[in-house]
Structure formats: structure tokens, C-alpha cells
C-alpha positions as CSV (number, residue, x, y, z in Angstrom):
1,M,-14.3,48.8,-72.0
2,K,-15.3,50.7,-68.9
3,K,-11.6,51.3,-68.1
4,L,-11.0,52.7,-71.5
5,I,-13.9,55.1,-71.2
6,L,-12.8,56.1,-67.7
7,A,-9.2,56.8,-68.9
8,F,-10.6,58.9,-71.8
9,A,-12.7,60.9,-69.4
10,V,-9.7,61.6,-67.1
11,V,-7.6,62.8,-70.0
12,A,-10.4,65.0,-71.3
13,M,-11.0,66.6,-67.9
14,A,-7.2,67.2,-67.4
15,G,-7.1,68.9,-70.8
16,A,-10.1,71.0,-70.0
17,F,-8.6,72.3,-66.8
18,S,-5.2,73.0,-68.2
19,S,-6.5,75.1,-71.0
20,C,-8.0,77.7,-68.6
21,S,-6.0,80.9,-68.2
22,K,-5.6,82.0,-64.7
23,T,-5.7,85.7,-64.0
24,C,-4.3,87.6,-61.0
25,T,-4.7,91.0,-59.3
26,C,-1.5,92.9,-59.0
27,K,-0.9,95.9,-56.8
28,T,2.0,98.3,-57.4
29,Y,3.6,100.0,-54.4
30,A,6.1,102.9,-54.3
31,G,7.4,104.3,-51.0
32,G,4.8,102.3,-49.0
33,Q,1.9,103.9,-51.0
34,L,-0.4,101.9,-53.3
35,V,0.1,103.4,-56.7
36,R,-1.9,101.2,-59.0
37,T,-4.0,98.1,-59.0
38,D,-4.2,95.9,-62.1
39,K,-6.9,93.2,-62.3
40,D,-7.0,90.3,-64.8
41,V,-3.2,90.0,-65.2
42,E,-2.6,86.7,-66.9
43,L,0.1,84.2,-65.9
44,S,2.9,84.0,-68.4
45,G,6.2,82.4,-68.9
46,S,7.4,80.2,-66.1
47,A,4.9,81.6,-63.6
48,K,2.6,78.9,-62.2
49,K,0.8,80.9,-59.5
50,C,0.1,84.6,-58.9
51,S,2.7,85.0,-56.2
52,D,5.4,84.0,-58.8
53,L,4.7,87.4,-60.4
54,S,5.4,89.4,-57.2
55,Q,8.6,91.5,-57.0
56,I,8.5,93.2,-53.6
57,S,11.6,94.9,-52.0
58,L,12.3,93.6,-48.5
59,A,13.4,97.1,-47.4
60,N,10.8,99.4,-45.7
61,P,8.8,101.1,-47.1
62,K,7.1,98.5,-49.4
63,T,8.1,99.0,-53.0
64,G,7.4,96.8,-56.0
65,I,4.6,94.6,-57.4
66,E,2.5,92.2,-55.3
67,C,0.2,89.8,-57.0
68,E,-2.5,87.5,-55.6
């Protein structure tokens, strides 16, 4: 009986944590200058972490979106 209760508790905790929506802060750069900062950007699609949303050009100056 204790194992059944423990298993139920583990499943309930996993469900509670997976239902939380994670938000990120994303900064938009153009020509090396910070243009805009968006807070509370929600993860969507196949993104599992904030860095999955980043799209920064490797060329200098920094251009694109960087999320944390």
C-alpha cells in the first residue's frame, strides 16, 4: 500500500511541474546595439529551454535575438 501511495505522489508531482509554463527574457540586437527587451516570452513549439529561441548571427556586429 505504501508503494502505491508513493507511486501516486511521484506521478502527481511530475504532472504539477510539467504544467508550469516557463518564461524567458529575449533581447533583440541590430548592428551591435540593443534594440528591444521582451520579458515573459513563453516557450513554444519544440523549444525546451530559453536558448532554443535564440537566433544570433555569428558575424560581427551582433544581430538577432538572444534569449535567457
